[in-house]
N, C-alpha and C positions, 0 to 999 in steps of 0.2 A: 639220529635223534628220532623220537616217536612221541605220539600223544597230541592232544588237542586242548584248546583253552578251557572248554567246559566238558571234556570227557572225564574218564576216571582218574587220569593223571598224565604226567609227562616224564620223560627221562631219556636215557641214551644207552648205547652199547659202545664201550671203549675197547677197540681192538688194537693189538700191536704194542700194548704197554709193556715195557721191560719187566721181567720178574724180580722178586725179592726187593721191591721198593716198599718201605714202610708206608702204610696207608690206612686211614680210618675215615669213618663218616664225618668226624669233626673236621678233618682236613678239607672236605668239600663244603661243609656247612658255612664256614666263614664267608666265602665268596657268594654262596647262595643267599645268605642274609643280606649282603650288600646289594643283591639284585632284586630281592623280593618286593612285592607290592606292599603298600600300606606302611612304609617305614617312616614317612614324614608327611607333613601337610602338602608338600609340593609334588607328591607322587599319587598314583591312583589309589583310591580308598579301599580297593579290594583287599580283604584280610586273608592272607595265606601265610602259614608258618614256613612253607617250603622245606619241610623236614625230609631229608633224603635217607634212603636205605640202599645199601649195597647188597645185592642178592647173589653175585657170583664174581669170580676173578680175584678175590682176596681171601686168604686163609691165614689164621693165626697172626693177623696184623700186617701181613705183607702181600704184595701182588704175586699172583701165580704165573703170570705170562699168558693166561687165557682171558677171553673177553670179560670185561667188567660191566656188570649190569647195574645201573643206577636208576632208581625210581622215586618220584615225588608225587604223592597223591594230590588231587584237587579237592579242596574242602569247602571253599566259599563260592559256590556256583549260583548264579542268578540267570538262568537261561531265558526266563520270561522277558528280561531286559532287551532281548534281541529278536522278539517276535516280529517287529516291524521290519527288521533287517532281513528277514527271510524272504521278503518280496522286493525290497528296495536295496540299491547298491550304495554303500557309503562312498562319498567322493574321495578320490585319491587312495582308496583302500584296495585290497586284493579281491573283494567280493566279486566284481564283474569279471576280472581275468581268470579267477578260479572256475567260474561258470563257463567262460569261453573255452578254457582248456579241457575241463573234465565233464561239463554238462551236469554237474552236481557238486554240492559243497557242504561242509559242516558250518552251519550258520552261527551257532552260539559262540560269541566271543571271537569270531574270525577263524576258529578252527586252527589249522596249521599255520596260518599267517599271523597268528597272535604272537606278541613278544613273549608269551609264556613258553613257547618252544625253546627260547634261549636258555632255559634251565639245562637243557641237553648240551649246551655249549659251555656254560659256566662251570658245571661240575667237572667235566674232563679237563677244562682249562686249569682248574685248581691242581689237578694231578700233574699237568704239564709244567706249571710254575714250580711245583715242588721238585720235579726232576731237574729242571734247569738250574734252580738254586743250589741243589745238592751237588750236581755234576760239575758245573762251571761257574757257580756264583752269579749266574745271570738273573737280573731283576727286570720284571715287566711292570711298569707303573703307568696308569692313565689318570687323567683329571679333566675337569670341565674347563675349557678355555674361552668359550663364548656361549652366551644365552641371548638369543634374539639380537638386539643391537648393543648389548653389553659385551665388549671384547677385551679380553685380558691383553695388555700391551706386551709386545715382544720383549723378552729379557726379564720379565717380572717374576719368572720362576727359574730358580737355579737347578738345572737338570742334573748337575753333579751331586747335589746334596738333597734333592727332593726325597721325602719319606712318605710312607703310607699314612702315618699319623697326621701329616699335614693335609693330605688329600681327604682323610676321613674326619677332619676337625669341624666340618659343617655339613649341613644337609644337601648342599648343592654340589659338593665334592670339588670345590675350587680352592687350591692351596693359598690363594691370596685373600686374606680376610676382608679387605676393603671391597674388592670386586665381588667376592662371594655374597656380601650383603646386597649389592646392586643386582646381582643375578636373582637372588631369592625374591627381591621386591618385584622384579620384572615378571617372574613366574606367578607370584601372588596376584598381580594385577590382572593377568589373563584368566587365572583360575577362578576368581570370583565372578567373572562374567561368562564362564563356560567356554572360553576359547583356548587356544593352544599356541605354543611357539616352539621353534627348533633351536639348534645350537651346534657346537663343535666339541668333540672330545679329542684331546691331544694324548698320544701314547709315546712313551720312551722305553728304550731297552738299554740297560747298562750291562757291561761285561759280557756281551755276546761273543762267543768264539769267532775267530776269523775264519773265513773260508766257507761259510754257509751260503747256500744258494747255487744257482747254475748260470752259465754264461748267456744262454739264448732264451728259449721259450719259458723256462721255469726260473726266471730271475727272482731273487728273493723279494724285491719290492712288488713284483707282479703277484707272487703267491700271497703276500700280505694283503694286497689290494683285493684280491678275489675273496679272501677269508673275511675281512671286515665288511666288505660290501655285500656279503651274504646275510648280514644282520638286518633285521627289520628296520625300516625308516631311514636307511642310509642313502645319501644322495651325492656324496662327494668324497674324494680321497686325495690327500697330498702327502708327498714324501720329501723329507729334507727341505730344500728351499721352495719346493712346490711351484705354484704359479708365480710367486713373487720373483723367482729366479729368472723369469723371462724378461724382467726389466733390467737385468745386469748384463754387462759385457763378459766375454770369456775370461779376461784378466781379472775382473772383479769377482767372478763366480768360482774360479779355480780354488781347490783345497790344496795348498802347497804342502809337500812332504818335508819332514824333518826327523832326526833321530833324537829320541828323548834321553834322559839321564840313565835309563836302564838299557839303552841300546836298542829300543824298539822303534820301528818305523811308525810314525804318527802323522796326522794332518794338523796344521795350525788352525784351520777353520773346519767347519763341519757342514757346509752347505749340501754335501752329498747325502747327509743324513745317516751316515754309517754304512752305506752300501755303494759300491762302485762296480760298474760292469755286471750288476746283478748278484754280487758276492759281498758278504759282510767284511768290513776292514777293521773291526774291533772298536771303532768309535761309537759314541752313543747314537743309537737309532732314534729317529723321531718322525712321527707321522701325525696327521690330523684327519679326522673323520667327521663329515657333516651329516647331521640328522635333521630331517624335515619335521615340521609341526605334526602332532598327532592328527590323523584324518578322522573326524567324527561328525561334522556338521555341514549343512548346506543343502542346496537344491540338487536333485538327482532324478533318476528314472527307476521304475520298477522293472521286474522281469518281463512284464507285459508291455514295456516301453511307454508307460505313462509318466509324465513329469510330475514330481511331488516335492515338497519340502520335508527333509528328513530331520527329525529331532532325536539326537542321540541320547539314549537312556542307559547305555552301558557305562562302566566305570573306566575312565581313561586317564593317562598321565597328561597334565597340562604342559609338561615338557619332559621328553624322554631321556635327555642327556645325563641327569644324575644317576639313573639306574643303568644307563648304557656303559658306564665306566668299567665295571667288572666284565661286561660282555666283550668289549674291545680287548681288554687284557687277555681274556680267555682265548680269543681267536688268534691273537698274536703269539701267545705262548704255544698253542697247538701247532702253528706253522713252524715255529723255531725248533720244537722237539722233533717234528718230522724231518726237518732239514739237518738237525744234529745227528740223527740216526743214519740218514742217507750219507752224510759226509763221512761219518765213521766207517760205514760199510765200503764206500768207494775209495777214500783217500787215506784212511788211518788203519785199515785192516792189516796192512803190512807196515814195516818200519817207515816213519816219515823222513823227509829230507830236512834235517835239523838246521841247515843253512837258510832255509826259506819258510819252513812250516813250524807251527807251535803245536804242542799237545792240545787237544780239544778241551781237556779238563785242566787247563793251566793253573787255575787257582786251587784246584783240589786234585793234584796228581796221583794221590793214593786212594781216590774214591772207589769204594766197593759197596755194592748193594748189601742189604742185610743178609746174614748167614742163617739158614734154617736147616 
């Protein structure tokens, strides 16, 4: 990814994308619109259309296999809002650590540490989701499951039937209408007094091919954790039963195997979250990502080490989690596409063992990229 919050623009270079995949700017714009600022009263009031342009890697409507360059210009800049921050460090923000590392930083809007950088994640994530859907029918869906002290009860969302329309049915992106209203009210309460709160995004993956991941250092859940924890404001990651699993015994936590009516080996429960031994088992993956409150206010020090009270004048999200939903989906999808291609190269390049393995494109066995 490249670009800064108040520079000329932001974007990314996507390398390694398979050729002959139908792709247009509209394919990317849908998720960019879900991520953009100013989309509702509970997000930052910064007004950006986040209109993307593809400058390379696509020809006549299909990918060419060469690097894809995506660029989104910045249009609603207010650099003067950050004059005070040029000398003072925002509490819990990256201002101080960037100075500690580089000895210089882009002050306006936080530069590279701004959530605006995530445009360069969401755009290629849309490409990854399209590949996963076309190749193996794999779906990546995230939603808000907690805002501050409003927690969606376990089991209140059916992961087998959850749809994008349900997630997008309200501005907080919680598929449960009752709890969505409570979450919106909690954000409104802190927004009106200039404060902020955090929350949790839950992400599920349906129809993931079996066999993705590696047994030791590159376990699939480890790759997913690294990817989503690289997003701004993330502070925690749980997979499957997560920390709650520590309260169970082994006999309570085990996912027993059985053979379903189609002769496939399945698990009766899914506390493993769709991954066992670092490798996907075909069950629904589920993970939770914790996001901290936006860091914008409070007592701090200047570069000259003088203590002051900082009044934030920039435009910030009172709660980042509604806009974080497409960001989490993007990072998960990017990991899965990488793992899908790695699995194909290592274990499916030659004929598979049909007694133990399945084709990666089980749902679409005759998948073929577009012919040009």
